[in-house]
N, C-alpha and C positions, 0 to 999 in steps of 0.2 A: 504494500500500500504506500502511495506517495502523495505528497501535498502539491497540488498543481494549480497555478494561477493562470487564468485566461484574461488577457489584457487588450484594451482598446484605448488608444491615445489621441489620434488625429482623425478628423473627418466628422461627418454628420449622418443623420437618418438612422434607420434601424438595421440596415443591411449588415453592419459590422457585428451586431449582436446575433442576427440570424445565422451568420457564418459560425460563430463560436458556440452557440447553444447546443447543437447536436453533438459536438465534440465533448463539451463539458458533461452532458448527460451520459454519453457512452463511457467516459472515464469514470464517472460516479458509479455506473452500473458494474464496473469492473473492480470496485472497492476502493478507488482513490478518493481522497478528500479534495474537492474542487471549490473554487470561488471565482467570482468575476470582479475584475477591477476595470471600471468602465468610465469613459469620458462623461457619459450621461447615465447615471445608475438606473434611471427609470426606463431607458430606451428598450423596446422590445419585450417589456414585461408581459404583454398580452400574447406573446408567442410561446410561453412556457406552459406545456400541457401537464407536466408532472409537478411534484413538490418544488417550490421555488428554490433556486440556488442562491447562496449568499452573494450579495452584491455590495460593492463599495465604490466610492468615487476614485478615479485614477488620478495620479499626479499629472497635471497638464500645464503648459506654458501660460502664465498669467500676465505676461507683458504685452506690449503692443504687437498686433498682427499686421504685417504689411499686406496690402491688397493688390500689389502690382502682379500682373499676369506672369507666372513663373515660366522661364524658358526650359528648365530641366528640374530634376528631382532635387539637385543641390539648392536651387532657388526656392523650392517649396520649403525645405528645412530652414533655409535662411529666413523666410517669412515668419517662421514660428520660433525664432530666438536661438536657433542652433549655431549661429555664427559667433556667439559671444561666450567664451569658455566659462567665465564665472557664473553666468546665468544657466548655462547648460549643466554645469556641475551641480547647481542647486536642484535642477530637475532630476538628474540622474541619481543624486543622493536621496531624493524623496522616493524614487522607485526602489533603490536599495533598501531603504527602511521598510517598504511594503513587502519586499520579496525575501527578506532574511529567513523567514520560516518556511519558504517554499523549496521544493526540490526541482521544479521545472516551470518554464513559462511558455504558454502558447498564445501568440499574439496576432492581432489584426491591426495593422497600421500603428505600430508602437515602437518606433526606433529607440526611444529612451529606455524602454523596457529591455531591449536587446543589449544596449550599452551597459545597463545595470547588471544584466545576467553575465555578460563577459567579465565584469569586475568581480563578480561573486563566484566565477567558475561554474556557472549553472547552465545546463542545456536550455536552449530556447528555440522556438520554431515560429516562423512567420507564415500565417495562412493568408495568401495573397492572391488577388485577382490580376496581379501583374503590375499595375500602375505604380505602386509604392515599393517595388523591388526592381530597380534598374539593373542592367547588366554591370558587371564589375569593370567598367571602363573609366578612363580619365580623359575628358570629363564625362559625366553622366550624359547619355544621349539627349538631344533636344526633343521636347514633347510635340512641338508644332512642326511636323516634318514638311509642311506645305509652304514654309517661308524660311528665308535665311536666318540662321542663328549664329551670331558672332562667337567664334570659338573662344576668344579671349574672355568674353563675358561668362560663358559656361564654365571655363576653367577657374575663373576668379571666384565664382560662387562655390564651386566644389572645394577649392583649396581653403577658403575661409571656414567652411563647415567642417572639413576634414581636420583642419588644424585644431579647432575647438574640441572635436571628438577625441582626437589623439591626446590632447592635453588632459582631458578628463580621464581617459583610460590610463594614461601614464601616472596620474596622481594616485591611482589605485593599483599600480603595478601590473596592469594588463597590457598585452601586446598591442602595438599600433595597427591602424588600418592603412592599406595602400590606396583604397578608393572607397567612396561612399557605398557603392554596391557590394563591396567586400563585407560590410556589416552583416549581410544576409547570406554569405557564402556558407553552404552546408546547412543552413537553417530555414531555407524557404521551401514551402510546398505551394506550387502554383495551382490554385483551384480555378482553372480556366481552361480554355481551348486555344490552340494556336491562332485560329481565326479571330479571336477576341483579344489576344494579347497585343497591347499597343506598341510593344517594343519589337518591331520587325527584325532588329539587329541582334536579338537575344541569342540566336543560334540554337543548337540542339539543347533541349531542356526536357525535364520530366513533368508532364502535365497530368494532374490528377482529375481534371474536370471538376464540376461542382458536385460535392457529395450531398448526402441527405442534409437538408437545412431546416431551420425552424419555419413553421408556417402557421397561419391562423386556423380558426375553427369554423367560421361562418360559411354557410352554403346557401346564399339567398336564391330565391326563384328568379328566373330571367324575366324582365319586364316585357310587355308586348311591343312589337315592332316588326317591320317588314324587311329590314336589311340584314347586313352581316352582324353576328353576335360579337360584341366587343367587350374585352376585359381590360379595365383601365386602372392605373395607379397614378393619382394626380396629387402633387404637393399643394397644401393649402396656400402656401406663399407664392405659387406660380402665377405670374401676372396674366397669362393667357388662359387660365382655367375656365373662365366664363365663356369666352369665345369658343373654346374647344367643346364644352358641353352644349353650347348653342348649335354648333355644327352637327354634333351627333344627333341632337333632337330634330334638326331640320332634315337630316337624311333618314330619320326614323330607324336608327340603328339601335336595337335592344342592347343596353350597356349596363354592366355591373362595374361601378367605379368606386374604388376606395379613396376617400379624401377626408383625412382626419381634420377636425377643427374647423370645418366649413361653416361659414356664418349662416344663421337661420334664414336670412333673406333668400339665399341660393337654394337651400333645402326646400323652402316653400315654392320657389320658382319651378323646380323640376319635379315636384311631387306628382305622381300619377302619370308621368310621361314615360318615354322609352329609356330614360336614364335613371337607374336606381343608385342612389348615393349611400354606400356602406360606410359605417364609421368604425368598424373593427376588421382586422385582417381576415381575408378569406382563405379557405382551404384550397390552395392552388392545385393540389393533386386531383381534386374533384371538379373544380370549376374550369381550369384551363383546357382540358380536352373538349369541353363543350363550346369553346370560343372559336371564332373565325379570325380574329385580329386582336393583337395586344397593343395597348397604348401605355407608354411609361416615359420616364425621363432619361432612359439610357443607363439606369443602374445595372451593374453587371449581373446581379443575381436574377432579376426579373427578365432581362433581355435574354440571358442564357436559357432560362426555363422556357421562354416562349419559343426559341429556336429549336430546343430539344423536343418540343411538342409539335414542331412543324408549322408554327403560326407566324405569319408575317407581322412586322411591327411598325408602328409610327412612334418615333422617338422625339422627345422634346427636352433636350439637355439643358441643365441649369448651371453646370460648372464644367471645368476642363476635362476631367476624367470621363464624364458622361458624353461630352462632345467627341472625344477620341474614340470611345466605343461606338458611338453613332456613325462615325466615319468608316469604321471597320465593317459595320453591318451594311451600310449603303453600298460600299464597294462590292460586297458579295451579292447585292441585288435582293436581299431578304427583307427590305423595308425602306422606309423613307425617314428623313430627319428634318426637323424644323430648326433653322439657324437661330441660336439664342440671341436675344436682344433686338430682333426684328419687330418693328411696329406692325400691328395688324396682320399676323401670319394667316395665310389662307388655309385653314384647316379643312374647309369643305373641299377644296381642290385636291388636297393630299388624300383625304378619305375616299373621294370619288375615284382617284387613280388606283389606290390600293384595292378598291372594290372591283374595278373594271379590268385590271391587268392581272391575269393569273401567274405572271412570271415571278412576282414576289412570293406567292405561296409556294411555287415550285422550288425556288431557291431555299426557302426555309425548310421545306420537306427534304431537300438534299442534305442540309445540315443535320436534320433529325436522323436520316438514314445512315449518315456517316458515323454517328455515335449511338446507333441503336443498341450496340453490344456493350455500351458503357454501363456497368453496374454501379449505381451511385452508393448503394449500401456497402459494396465491396471496397469502394474508394474510401469511405469513412473507416472501415475496418483496417485498411492499410495505413491510414493516418494514425490511428490509435496504436497499431503495432510499432510504427516508427518512433512514436513518442515514448512508448514503454521501453523500446530497445535502448533509447538514449539514457534512460534511468538506470 
């Protein structure tokens, strides 16, 4: 029996917790003592079907966050305080205090947890969809591969962050890193597919695909309508949400849409129409096979689930990682993406194109056939075996 901490440091929404929960539950079922250290301790609590797991707040950067668009992963870390050794040491020391009684760390987007684990001589694993695990190159590859990225600027960001990391590691007697990507060498499990990995220059890698993940319980009835059945996940803060829902109603598409925290005005507006607004997570394994089209923001988990089910997608990205995933999907012809920040996006035209052109569905079905033999339960078992072997 081991004491294992599952950690989430950077990012938002519930996908991080949905990734960690099945791993935590599987480890607990094997007799290990597990706990969650989460950036948002309440996130994804409605996904737990079994007895609640212990949750605590994770140490996170409390200083100013720079909002400039990052050119590479080094600049992402730079934006969250990783470029200043004294501040980074405070963050890593806070993680060390939290992890002293643990035997291993399993993380999702938690670089500071890995730094702390290295100083403690503790095994750690990063469960990643790829975006936050760059190849071990100097500098980290540019994220926006469609526009020039000054190599000097990429290197400068990586070297500032790497210098701060190595100063913190050295203060605790740990070996230095040669690259930022080296932080994850031998510790990363890529829970994605080559087609969705944003780093085309990664080279040969071991992809686990998405294992069994946490999902909701709700199985609402499909509303009436005459068009394609649509399964949607819409952020409450998404500025285009009302225009999107209006377009679905205008096309009479029966839609099950999860949108937490939606204002009463909109719930009243769409009541009784072809759009059913759910306020709790749905059981994807039951609802997704009944859908003809999936709409989401390009989150890795929902997008991958849709393609594994052979469903074309309409993606509305709200941040860089989602935009990069959207580009990968559009290149494959399995869906369409709405450019972020565009005023008055034409959802009706996009929905009409997805409805009229069967090529999108065929491309999604090709993805599904390609991975039809992928056993998601076996992938989870392999992850557990690898973690236990490290203990």
